[in-house]
C-alpha positions as semicolon CSV with decimal commas, in nm:
position;residue;x (nm);y (nm);z (nm)
1;X;-3,811;-10,839;-4,339
2;X;-4,030;-10,630;-4,115
3;X;-4,162;-10,827;-3,818
4;X;-3,904;-11,104;-3,846
5;X;-3,614;-11,171;-3,615
6;X;-3,281;-11,056;-3,755
7;X;-3,086;-11,334;-3,934
8;X;-2,861;-11,537;-3,704
9;X;-2,482;-11,554;-3,719
10;X;-2,498;-11,884;-3,911
11;X;-2,750;-11,733;-4,154
12;X;-2,527;-11,428;-4,184
13;X;-2,231;-11,649;-4,270
14;X;-2,436;-11,827;-4,538
15;X;-2,556;-11,499;-4,687
16;X;-2,203;-11,361;-4,684
17;X;-2,082;-11,661;-4,880
18;X;-2,371;-11,632;-5,125
19;X;-2,341;-11,260;-5,172
20;X;-1,967;-11,212;-5,162
21;X;-1,931;-11,246;-5,537
22;X;-2,198;-10,994;-5,620
23;X;-2,189;-10,749;-5,333
24;X;-2,520;-10,858;-5,179
25;X;-2,850;-10,674;-5,156
26;X;-2,854;-10,400;-4,890
27;X;-3,213;-10,498;-4,803
28;X;-3,084;-10,834;-4,672
29;X;-2,875;-10,657;-4,410
30;X;-3,130;-10,424;-4,256
31;X;-3,149;-10,646;-3,946
32;X;-2,836;-10,827;-3,820
33;X;-2,849;-11,082;-3,536
34;X;-2,517;-11,210;-3,396
35;X;-2,669;-11,345;-3,073
36;X;-2,640;-11,703;-2,954
37;X;-2,322;-11,791;-3,139
38;X;-2,041;-11,675;-2,911
39;X;-1,921;-12,037;-2,914
40;X;-1,826;-11,990;-3,279
41;X;-1,568;-11,721;-3,197
42;X;-1,272;-11,964;-3,204
43;X;-1,383;-12,090;-3,545
44;X;-1,508;-11,774;-3,713
45;X;-1,416;-11,407;-3,715
46;X;-1,752;-11,289;-3,582
47;X;-1,635;-10,929;-3,555
48;X;-1,528;-10,937;-3,919
49;X;-1,860;-11,093;-4,018
50;X;-2,051;-10,825;-3,830
51;X;-1,851;-10,548;-3,992
52;X;-1,902;-10,700;-4,337
53;X;-2,276;-10,730;-4,274
54;X;-2,300;-10,367;-4,163
55;X;-2,099;-10,257;-4,467
56;X;-2,329;-10,448;-4,701
57;X;-2,634;-10,281;-4,547
58;X;-2,520;-9,963;-4,723
59;X;-2,646;-9,739;-4,443
60;X;-2,986;-9,911;-4,420
61;X;-2,923;-10,124;-4,109
62;X;-3,213;-10,084;-3,867
63;X;-3,129;-10,350;-3,607
64;X;-2,806;-10,492;-3,470
65;X;-2,794;-10,756;-3,196
66;X;-2,455;-10,880;-3,073
67;X;-2,285;-11,045;-2,776
68;X;-1,924;-11,050;-2,661
69;X;-1,853;-10,772;-2,911
70;X;-1,546;-10,644;-2,732
71;X;-1,414;-10,459;-3,035
72;X;-1,480;-10,094;-2,953
73;X;-1,371;-9,994;-3,303
74;X;-1,654;-10,201;-3,448
75;X;-1,913;-10,021;-3,236
76;X;-1,784;-9,687;-3,356
77;X;-1,793;-9,823;-3,713
78;X;-2,156;-9,928;-3,658
79;X;-2,236;-9,577;-3,537
80;X;-2,091;-9,425;-3,852
81;X;-2,249;-9,674;-4,091
82;X;-2,600;-9,719;-3,946
83;X;-2,764;-9,377;-3,905
84;X;-3,111;-9,536;-3,936
85;X;-3,062;-9,785;-3,651
86;X;-3,380;-9,845;-3,451
87;X;-3,289;-10,150;-3,243
88;X;-2,957;-10,213;-3,063
89;X;-2,901;-10,507;-2,827
90;X;-2,556;-10,559;-2,673
91;X;-2,494;-10,855;-2,445
92;X;-2,189;-10,927;-2,226
93;X;-1,975;-10,624;-2,300
94;X;-1,722;-10,471;-2,063
95;X;-1,610;-10,118;-1,979
96;X;-1,753;-9,933;-2,273
97;X;-1,934;-9,637;-2,117
98;X;-1,718;-9,387;-2,304
99;X;-1,764;-9,571;-2,635
100;X;-2,139;-9,588;-2,572
101;X;-2,147;-9,213;-2,513
102;X;-1,968;-9,151;-2,840
103;X;-2,176;-9,389;-3,050
104;X;-2,525;-9,337;-2,907
105;X;-2,545;-8,975;-3,020
106;X;-2,539;-9,104;-3,380
107;X;-2,859;-9,306;-3,337
108;X;-3,134;-9,041;-3,312
109;X;-3,396;-9,286;-3,446
110;X;-3,327;-9,558;-3,188
111;X;-3,646;-9,711;-3,044
112;X;-3,507;-10,017;-2,863
113;X;-3,189;-10,053;-2,655
114;X;-3,072;-10,350;-2,448
115;X;-2,756;-10,360;-2,236
116;X;-2,757;-10,697;-2,060
117;X;-2,478;-10,859;-1,856
118;X;-2,258;-10,561;-1,939
119;X;-2,013;-10,501;-1,657
120;X;-2,026;-10,152;-1,500
121;X;-2,227;-10,005;-1,787
122;X;-2,461;-9,723;-1,693
123;X;-2,219;-9,520;-1,484
124;X;-2,055;-9,189;-1,571
125;X;-2,393;-9,042;-1,665
126;X;-2,409;-9,241;-1,989
127;X;-2,782;-9,320;-1,955
128;X;-2,859;-8,950;-1,937
129;X;-2,671;-8,912;-2,266
130;X;-2,885;-9,193;-2,410
131;X;-3,202;-9,018;-2,300
132;X;-3,107;-8,691;-2,466
133;X;-2,963;-8,848;-2,784
134;X;-3,250;-9,091;-2,848
135;X;-3,579;-8,902;-2,804
136;X;-3,778;-9,185;-2,971
137;X;-3,653;-9,462;-2,737
138;X;-3,950;-9,678;-2,637
139;X;-3,798;-10,000;-2,502
140;X;-3,496;-10,021;-2,271
141;X;-3,344;-10,319;-2,090
142;X;-3,055;-10,295;-1,842
143;X;-3,000;-10,636;-1,687
144;X;-2,728;-10,742;-1,445
145;X;-2,623;-11,100;-1,382
146;X;-2,691;-11,078;-1,009
147;X;-2,780;-10,819;-0,746
148;X;-2,481;-10,676;-0,557
149;X;-2,490;-10,364;-0,344
150;X;-2,159;-10,239;-0,205
151;X;-2,334;-10,044;0,071
152;X;-2,357;-9,750;-0,162
153;X;-2,524;-9,423;-0,077
154;X;-2,878;-9,362;-0,200
155;X;-2,754;-9,123;-0,468
156;X;-2,516;-9,382;-0,608
157;X;-2,785;-9,645;-0,613
158;X;-3,001;-9,418;-0,824
159;X;-2,743;-9,285;-1,070
160;X;-2,870;-9,516;-1,345
161;X;-3,234;-9,451;-1,257
162;X;-3,186;-9,075;-1,291
163;X;-3,045;-9,131;-1,639
164;X;-3,340;-9,353;-1,731
165;X;-3,575;-9,081;-1,609
166;X;-3,462;-8,871;-1,908
167;X;-3,607;-9,130;-2,150
168;X;-3,947;-8,965;-2,162
169;X;-4,102;-9,178;-2,440
170;X;-4,038;-9,517;-2,279
171;X;-4,317;-9,772;-2,308
172;X;-4,129;-10,073;-2,173
173;X;-3,852;-10,088;-1,911
174;X;-3,670;-10,392;-1,774
175;X;-3,419;-10,354;-1,489
176;X;-3,305;-10,691;-1,357
177;X;-3,092;-10,687;-1,039
178;X;-3,053;-10,309;-1,039
179;X;-2,950;-10,112;-0,729
180;X;-3,213;-9,839;-0,766
181;X;-3,412;-9,739;-0,461
182;X;-3,762;-9,596;-0,416
183;X;-3,621;-9,253;-0,501
184;X;-3,491;-9,368;-0,838
185;X;-3,806;-9,560;-0,926
186;X;-4,016;-9,257;-0,835
187;X;-3,809;-9,041;-1,070
188;X;-3,865;-9,291;-1,353
189;X;-4,241;-9,309;-1,296
190;X;-4,272;-8,931;-1,274
191;X;-4,073;-8,862;-1,589
192;X;-4,178;-9,148;-1,816
193;X;-4,553;-9,085;-1,850
194;X;-4,607;-9,338;-2,132
195;X;-4,461;-9,638;-1,946
196;X;-4,682;-9,945;-1,987
197;X;-4,455;-10,235;-1,886
198;X;-4,214;-10,229;-1,591
199;X;-3,997;-10,523;-1,484
200;X;-3,786;-10,465;-1,171
201;X;-3,726;-10,820;-1,051
202;X;-3,433;-10,865;-0,810
203;X;-3,416;-10,491;-0,744
204;X;-3,397;-10,544;-0,370
205;X;-3,351;-10,179;-0,270
206;X;-3,707;-10,107;-0,383
207;X;-3,983;-10,140;-0,127
208;X;-4,328;-10,114;-0,284
209;X;-4,496;-9,882;-0,036
210;X;-4,834;-9,716;-0,082
211;X;-4,684;-9,419;-0,265
212;X;-4,517;-9,636;-0,526
213;X;-4,825;-9,854;-0,561
214;X;-5,026;-9,542;-0,638
215;X;-4,774;-9,427;-0,897
216;X;-4,785;-9,772;-1,059
217;X;-5,162;-9,759;-1,111
218;X;-5,118;-9,675;-1,478
219;X;-4,867;-9,954;-1,549
220;X;-5,028;-10,238;-1,746
221;X;-4,765;-10,500;-1,665
222;X;-4,564;-10,483;-1,344
223;X;-4,311;-10,757;-1,260
224;X;-4,119;-10,756;-0,933
225;X;-3,995;-10,960;-0,640
226;X;-4,107;-10,811;-0,310
227;X;-3,830;-10,766;-0,051
228;X;-3,991;-11,015;0,192
229;X;-4,102;-11,271;-0,065
230;X;-3,987;-11,556;0,158
231;X;-4,238;-11,455;0,422
232;X;-4,520;-11,490;0,172
233;X;-4,395;-11,819;0,026
234;X;-4,330;-11,982;0,361
235;X;-4,692;-11,921;0,460
236;X;-4,814;-12,067;0,128
237;X;-5,036;-11,765;0,069
238;X;-5,104;-11,508;-0,193
239;X;-5,120;-11,137;-0,137
240;X;-5,370;-10,988;-0,376
241;X;-5,452;-10,622;-0,415
242;X;-5,802;-10,573;-0,549
243;X;-6,046;-10,288;-0,585
244;X;-6,305;-10,227;-0,317
245;X;-6,666;-10,139;-0,391
246;X;-6,576;-9,773;-0,373
247;X;-6,290;-9,803;-0,614
248;X;-6,015;-9,784;-0,354
249;X;-5,750;-10,053;-0,329
250;X;-5,773;-10,296;-0,040
251;X;-5,546;-10,580;0,075
252;X;-5,678;-10,935;0,112
253;X;-5,501;-11,266;0,156
254;X;-5,602;-11,609;0,032
255;X;-5,460;-11,956;0,011
256;X;-5,275;-12,046;-0,305
257;X;-5,570;-12,255;-0,426
258;X;-5,811;-11,960;-0,432
259;X;-5,692;-11,817;-0,761
260;X;-5,523;-12,108;-0,936
261;X;-5,675;-12,041;-1,275
262;X;-5,598;-11,669;-1,263
263;X;-5,240;-11,734;-1,158
264;X;-5,172;-11,979;-1,439
265;X;-5,304;-11,733;-1,694
266;X;-5,102;-11,449;-1,542
267;X;-4,783;-11,650;-1,540
268;X;-4,823;-11,757;-1,901
269;X;-4,885;-11,400;-2,011
270;X;-4,593;-11,255;-1,815
271;X;-4,349;-11,521;-1,932
272;X;-4,415;-11,421;-2,291
273;X;-4,307;-11,066;-2,216
274;X;-3,946;-11,150;-2,129
275;X;-3,662;-11,339;-2,293
276;X;-3,573;-11,478;-1,947
277;X;-3,824;-11,695;-1,759
278;X;-3,948;-11,513;-1,454
279;X;-3,775;-11,613;-1,130
280;X;-3,982;-11,573;-0,816
281;X;-4,280;-11,347;-0,793
282;X;-4,506;-11,219;-1,066
283;X;-4,718;-10,910;-1,041
284;X;-4,960;-10,861;-1,327
285;X;-5,204;-10,573;-1,345
286;X;-5,542;-10,671;-1,484
287;X;-5,878;-10,504;-1,514
288;X;-6,155;-10,598;-1,272
289;X;-6,520;-10,643;-1,367
290;X;-6,581;-10,280;-1,277
291;X;-6,304;-10,155;-1,502
292;X;-6,068;-10,069;-1,218
293;X;-5,709;-10,196;-1,225
294;X;-5,600;-10,464;-0,984
295;X;-5,268;-10,627;-0,903
296;X;-5,243;-11,000;-0,861
297;X;-4,922;-11,102;-0,690
298;X;-4,804;-11,462;-0,679
299;X;-4,503;-11,687;-0,687
300;X;-4,448;-11,863;-1,015
301;X;-4,569;-12,203;-0,887
302;X;-4,813;-12,123;-0,609
303;X;-5,076;-12,369;-0,731
304;X;-5,095;-12,660;-0,490
305;X;-5,084;-12,916;-0,769
306;X;-4,757;-12,777;-0,898
307;X;-4,609;-12,773;-0,548
308;X;-4,707;-13,136;-0,497
309;X;-4,536;-13,227;-0,821
310;X;-4,219;-13,048;-0,707
311;X;-4,231;-13,228;-0,371
312;X;-4,264;-13,567;-0,540
313;X;-3,972;-13,486;-0,769
314;X;-3,759;-13,360;-0,480
315;X;-3,824;-13,671;-0,265
316;X;-3,698;-13,890;-0,548
317;X;-3,389;-13,672;-0,591
318;X;-3,323;-13,683;-0,217
319;X;-3,326;-14,062;-0,231
320;X;-3,070;-14,050;-0,513
321;X;-2,849;-13,818;-0,309
322;X;-2,849;-14,068;-0,025
323;X;-2,748;-14,357;-0,248
324;X;-2,390;-14,473;-0,295
325;X;-2,434;-14,484;-0,672
326;X;-2,208;-14,218;-0,828
327;X;-2,412;-14,177;-1,147
328;X;-2,728;-14,138;-0,942
329;X;-2,570;-13,869;-0,722
330;X;-2,432;-13,692;-1,026
331;X;-2,770;-13,688;-1,198
332;X;-2,956;-13,584;-0,880
333;X;-2,721;-13,296;-0,798
334;X;-2,746;-13,176;-1,157
335;X;-3,128;-13,174;-1,143
336;X;-3,134;-13,005;-0,802
337;X;-2,890;-12,745;-0,929
338;X;-3,134;-12,653;-1,206
339;X;-3,444;-12,687;-0,990
340;X;-3,303;-12,447;-0,732
341;X;-3,217;-12,197;-1,002
342;X;-3,561;-12,128;-1,140
343;X;-3,801;-12,026;-0,863
344;X;-3,841;-11,958;-0,495
345;X;-4,089;-12,240;-0,429
346;X;-3,843;-12,503;-0,545
347;X;-3,582;-12,362;-0,309
348;X;-3,824;-12,380;-0,018
349;X;-3,932;-12,737;-0,097
350;X;-3,570;-12,849;-0,136
351;X;-3,477;-12,698;0,199
352;X;-3,781;-12,844;0,376
353;X;-3,705;-13,189;0,238
354;X;-3,352;-13,191;0,377
355;X;-3,153;-13,125;0,060
356;X;-2,920;-12,872;0,218
357;X;-2,751;-13,110;0,463
358;X;-2,704;-13,374;0,193
359;X;-2,560;-13,121;-0,053
360;X;-2,318;-12,993;0,212
361;X;-2,198;-13,349;0,265
362;X;-2,136;-13,388;-0,108
363;X;-1,899;-13,091;-0,112
364;X;-1,635;-13,343;-0,006
365;X;-1,723;-13,581;-0,289
366;X;-1,418;-13,713;-0,479
367;X;-1,621;-13,679;-0,799
368;X;-1,552;-13,332;-0,941
369;X;-1,887;-13,303;-1,118
370;X;-2,086;-13,398;-0,808
371;X;-1,889;-13,143;-0,606
372;X;-1,948;-12,874;-0,869
373;X;-2,321;-12,948;-0,892
374;X;-2,358;-12,954;-0,513
375;X;-2,190;-12,619;-0,456
376;X;-2,384;-12,459;-0,742
377;X;-2,710;-12,594;-0,601
378;X;-2,623;-12,441;-0,263
379;X;-2,548;-12,112;-0,437
380;X;-2,893;-12,113;-0,598
381;X;-3,059;-12,213;-0,270
382;X;-2,882;-11,929;-0,088
383;X;-3,088;-11,671;-0,275
384;X;-3,347;-11,723;0,000
385;X;-3,269;-11,556;0,333
386;X;-3,406;-11,854;0,524
387;X;-3,186;-12,090;0,327
388;X;-2,878;-11,879;0,400
389;X;-2,933;-11,943;0,768
390;X;-3,000;-12,312;0,706
391;X;-2,682;-12,351;0,500
392;X;-2,468;-12,199;0,775
393;X;-2,644;-12,409;1,039
394;X;-2,560;-12,718;0,833
395;X;-2,191;-12,638;0,896
396;X;-2,132;-12,556;0,530
397;X;-1,855;-12,302;0,577
398;X;-1,564;-12,547;0,613
399;X;-1,683;-12,766;0,322
400;X;-1,719;-12,453;0,105
401;X;-1,361;-12,361;0,189
402;X;-1,262;-12,716;0,093
403;X;-1,419;-12,658;-0,250
404;X;-1,235;-12,326;-0,278
405;X;-0,910;-12,514;-0,226
406;X;-0,971;-12,833;-0,424
407;X;-1,254;-12,782;-0,673
408;X;-1,247;-12,730;-1,048
409;X;-1,257;-12,366;-1,172
410;X;-1,636;-12,345;-1,188
411;X;-1,676;-12,509;-0,848
412;X;-1,430;-12,262;-0,696
413;X;-1,604;-11,956;-0,837
414;X;-1,946;-12,084;-0,725
415;X;-1,809;-12,159;-0,379
416;X;-1,684;-11,799;-0,355
417;X;-2,022;-11,675;-0,477
418;X;-2,199;-11,888;-0,216
419;X;-1,981;-11,745;0,059
420;X;-2,060;-11,395;-0,071
421;X;-2,430;-11,474;-0,046
422;X;-2,391;-11,603;0,310
423;X;-2,186;-11,297;0,409
424;X;-2,481;-11,069;0,345
425;X;-2,592;-11,175;0,694
426;X;-2,387;-10,982;0,949
427;X;-2,329;-11,270;1,191
428;X;-2,172;-11,483;0,917
429;X;-1,887;-11,236;0,867
430;X;-1,738;-11,345;1,199
431;X;-1,785;-11,716;1,140
432;X;-1,650;-11,720;0,785
433;X;-1,359;-11,493;0,870
434;X;-1,250;-11,717;1,157
435;X;-1,286;-12,034;0,949
436;X;-0,989;-11,972;0,725
437;X;-1,175;-11,858;0,413
438;X;-0,957;-11,553;0,350
439;X;-0,647;-11,728;0,214
440;X;-0,826;-11,942;-0,050
441;X;-1,031;-11,638;-0,154
442;X;-0,710;-11,441;-0,208
443;X;-0,567;-11,737;-0,401
444;X;-0,875;-11,723;-0,623
445;X;-0,804;-11,354;-0,686
446;X;-0,466;-11,461;-0,820
447;X;-0,544;-11,771;-1,023
448;X;-0,921;-11,791;-1,067
449;X;-1,134;-11,744;-1,374
450;X;-1,246;-11,386;-1,448
451;X;-1,581;-11,463;-1,283
452;X;-1,404;-11,638;-0,996
453;X;-1,193;-11,330;-0,931
454;X;-1,504;-11,114;-0,920
455;X;-1,679;-11,347;-0,679
456;X;-1,369;-11,361;-0,459
457;X;-1,343;-10,982;-0,452
458;X;-1,707;-10,951;-0,350
459;X;-1,663;-11,205;-0,070
460;X;-1,351;-11,023;0,052
461;X;-1,541;-10,695;0,047
462;X;-1,812;-10,830;0,274
463;X;-1,549;-10,982;0,503
464;X;-1,353;-10,656;0,513
465;X;-1,650;-10,469;0,657
466;X;-1,581;-10,644;0,989
467;X;-1,277;-10,493;1,161
468;X;-1,124;-10,821;1,276
469;X;-1,117;-10,953;0,919
470;X;-0,923;-10,660;0,778
471;X;-0,593;-10,779;0,925
472;X;-0,653;-11,134;0,800
473;X;-0,704;-11,008;0,447
474;X;-0,389;-10,794;0,454
475;X;-0,184;-11,080;0,600
476;X;-0,300;-11,304;0,315
477;X;-0,126;-11,064;0,073
478;X;-0,454;-10,954;-0,083
479;X;-0,353;-10,590;-0,131
480;X;-0,090;-10,669;-0,394
481;X;-0,342;-10,856;-0,606
482;X;-0,618;-10,599;-0,553
483;X;-0,387;-10,326;-0,682
484;X;-0,316;-10,536;-0,992
485;X;-0,689;-10,583;-1,047
486;X;-0,735;-10,204;-1,061
487;X;-0,621;-10,220;-1,424
488;X;-0,927;-10,086;-1,613
489;X;-0,885;-10,350;-1,882
490;X;-0,973;-10,623;-1,630
491;X;-1,313;-10,476;-1,546
492;X;-1,266;-10,510;-1,170
493;X;-1,153;-10,165;-1,065
494;X;-1,463;-10,079;-0,860
495;X;-1,463;-10,408;-0,670
496;X;-1,090;-10,387;-0,593
497;X;-1,109;-10,025;-0,477
498;X;-1,408;-10,102;-0,255
499;X;-1,203;-10,361;-0,067
500;X;-0,896;-10,134;-0,048
501;X;-1,106;-9,853;0,098
502;X;-1,196;-10,083;0,388
503;X;-0,839;-10,211;0,430
504;X;-0,705;-9,854;0,438
505;X;-0,873;-9,816;0,776
506;X;-0,602;-10,018;0,952
507;X;-0,225;-9,940;0,969
508;X;-0,125;-10,271;0,806
509;X;-0,359;-10,201;0,517
510;X;-0,218;-9,854;0,458
511;X;0,136;-9,988;0,467
512;X;0,050;-10,260;0,216
513;X;-0,113;-10,009;-0,019
514;X;0,202;-9,795;-0,009
515;X;0,435;-10,094;-0,056
516;X;0,243;-10,219;-0,360
517;X;0,234;-9,873;-0,523
518;X;-0,138;-9,856;-0,471
519;X;-0,134;-9,482;-0,406
520;X;-0,070;-9,403;-0,772
521;X;-0,346;-9,644;-0,876
522;X;-0,592;-9,482;-0,635
523;X;-0,514;-9,134;-0,767
524;X;-0,575;-9,259;-1,120
525;X;-0,916;-9,390;-1,016
526;X;-1,003;-9,052;-0,861
527;X;-0,922;-8,894;-1,196
528;X;-1,052;-9,150;-1,445
529;X;-1,269;-9,403;-1,258
530;X;-1,643;-9,456;-1,233
531;X;-1,846;-9,250;-0,984
532;X;-1,844;-9,538;-0,737
533;X;-1,475;-9,602;-0,792
534;X;-1,388;-9,236;-0,740
535;X;-1,584;-9,231;-0,417
536;X;-1,405;-9,531;-0,268
537;X;-1,064;-9,420;-0,395
538;X;-1,110;-9,080;-0,229
539;X;-1,210;-9,255;0,094
540;X;-0,895;-9,468;0,082
541;X;-0,673;-9,165;0,012
542;X;-0,832;-8,979;0,302
543;X;-0,737;-9,261;0,537
544;X;-0,382;-9,269;0,399
545;X;-0,324;-8,895;0,423
546;X;-0,477;-8,826;0,761
547;X;-0,277;-9,105;0,924
548;X;0,068;-9,039;0,775
549;X;0,246;-8,727;0,650
550;X;0,465;-8,957;0,442
551;X;0,169;-9,101;0,257
552;X;0,021;-8,754;0,227
553;X;0,335;-8,633;0,054
554;X;0,321;-8,926;-0,189
555;X;-0,042;-8,855;-0,269
556;X;0,045;-8,495;-0,349
557;X;0,339;-8,599;-0,566
558;X;0,106;-8,818;-0,769
559;X;-0,095;-8,507;-0,861
560;X;-0,405;-8,585;-0,659
561;X;-0,522;-8,232;-0,590
562;X;-0,659;-8,134;-0,936
563;X;-0,881;-8,443;-0,972
564;X;-0,983;-8,412;-0,607
565;X;-1,082;-8,050;-0,665
566;X;-1,295;-8,159;-0,960
567;X;-1,446;-8,444;-0,758
568;X;-1,531;-8,209;-0,472
569;X;-1,759;-8,020;-0,710
570;X;-1,903;-8,289;-0,936
571;X;-1,885;-8,628;-0,762
572;X;-2,144;-8,822;-0,568
573;X;-2,236;-8,675;-0,228
574;X;-2,003;-8,915;-0,046
575;X;-1,726;-8,856;-0,301
576;X;-1,763;-8,478;-0,263
577;X;-1,748;-8,517;0,115
578;X;-1,426;-8,721;0,102
579;X;-1,262;-8,496;-0,157
580;X;-1,348;-8,180;0,035
581;X;-1,213;-8,333;0,357
582;X;-0,887;-8,419;0,181
583;X;-0,847;-8,071;0,035
584;X;-0,925;-7,917;0,373
585;X;-0,662;-8,141;0,529
586;X;-0,410;-8,032;0,269
587;X;-0,489;-7,668;0,346
588;X;-0,433;-7,726;0,716
589;X;-0,090;-7,865;0,637
590;X;0,002;-7,549;0,446
591;X;0,055;-7,377;0,779
592;X;0,309;-7,647;0,864
593;X;0,560;-7,529;0,601
594;X;0,448;-7,782;0,343
595;X;0,564;-7,618;0,018
596;X;0,427;-7,896;-0,201
597;X;0,083;-7,854;-0,050
598;X;0,094;-7,479;-0,107
599;X;0,197;-7,526;-0,467
600;X;-0,076;-7,775;-0,544
601;X;-0,348;-7,580;-0,367
602;X;-0,250;-7,262;-0,549
603;X;-0,282;-7,444;-0,876
604;X;-0,609;-7,608;-0,778
605;X;-0,764;-7,273;-0,693
606;X;-0,786;-7,197;-1,065
607;X;-0,952;-7,524;-1,168
């Protein structure tokens, strides 16, 4: 079966039925593919099928691909039963860093690893464990669903990158929507000398300066979206880096027609390298006539002919949006929703042709599907900075709040996500906060879908950065729900703690945290949470303690000092700073006849 894709879940079911009476041939089960059939979960016991397939491989399984495999026991079973595993792809898993640490050390022959759409995976130093345990790892993919950056410190942004830098034999690396910065990318390039293919699309903390360009000279295939892509697209130009007569790189610009044939060939080649069609800009390193490498950078549809085709399509869709025919509006919003999803040029054309104002108007449509399509199209359009401004200028905030209050579950979560996207711009935090968005966002925290709750928490985080919004969020009874969402099983601890850390900066927020028993939950995060969670929990506790002796006493009673002492030595720089400040504050209270502080600090001195 070498060279073939692993058998699918349906094929696996057929083989299980055929082989069940005679035990099956282990050779049939060397490669097991459970991808693409999550919809069968209500009908079939996919976990049981996977376990049976692994068992029938008799220790010869070399590849396992699975999605929504939330059974941690199965992953540990796979680790015990597949010592020869070379390829492992896990899609849409949640909170399994510790399980991954335990299982990955049993796969010393692993050559390919994918962790896509896996919530909060990669923290707690797990990627460093992967690097040490799998010395033959050649292909690694760590893909997020979307880029979010909770104003983390540089060290936090690069935690995952530093782990990847220990994977010294990597040939191919894909990081979609990762938070790494130039520092992290530099560490990867310096420590992975065999890297040939690098895909860092939607990694918006990376700025490809001259130093990074020089380090990327040896990379055969480089895929990325530049931080100011919109500037390039709006001018309709390419930026091409070529080799000068002396062999040194030089920058030239040309219209999009100048290299149409090259761009089409580049795009076709790059698209074959990824399971997901490239969104936005492609950068493909080729060899010039003189043998020197060159980078050709383009948007995926820069050719003028393709742009004209998009414009013609968009004009027809705009006409359908303006019609009073419900089916026509439903079809047009559905097509625009998809068109806006795939590439930056489509988003620009749609905005220039007036789609944004029409879509905003349709947010009040009585047809649920039209409303859902319209808000999702606006979400996709908001990926562009220029479109974010245009959406707000089209008075979209109130209609988005209307969708939050009246839409179907998917429309509500996409409305919250759109607001989150708009809130990246500082000025919008004031406008959205004053428009009444807080209450429906908090309601979504309570009753939304799992994705809706995440999008609501992210929007509330951005709102809570602005001081005047903190009180609004507390008054909407958000703290109670945020404390509930700190349950690790829900996969939202980091997002909830990030909001609470901001709310702890005002008296009403600290009172609400105390009243909802959030102090105990914060101490637990300091002890057991992710690096980012520990950092924000320590920041919240520092606010609580330094503003109230009563809260300080409660923090001590919850046993905060030992985990704080550990965090002060081994956390992120910001976490160490907060933990050390707390411990110093506790020490200062010792001179105020605080026996509990003395007792805890005496004990902590021996940690």
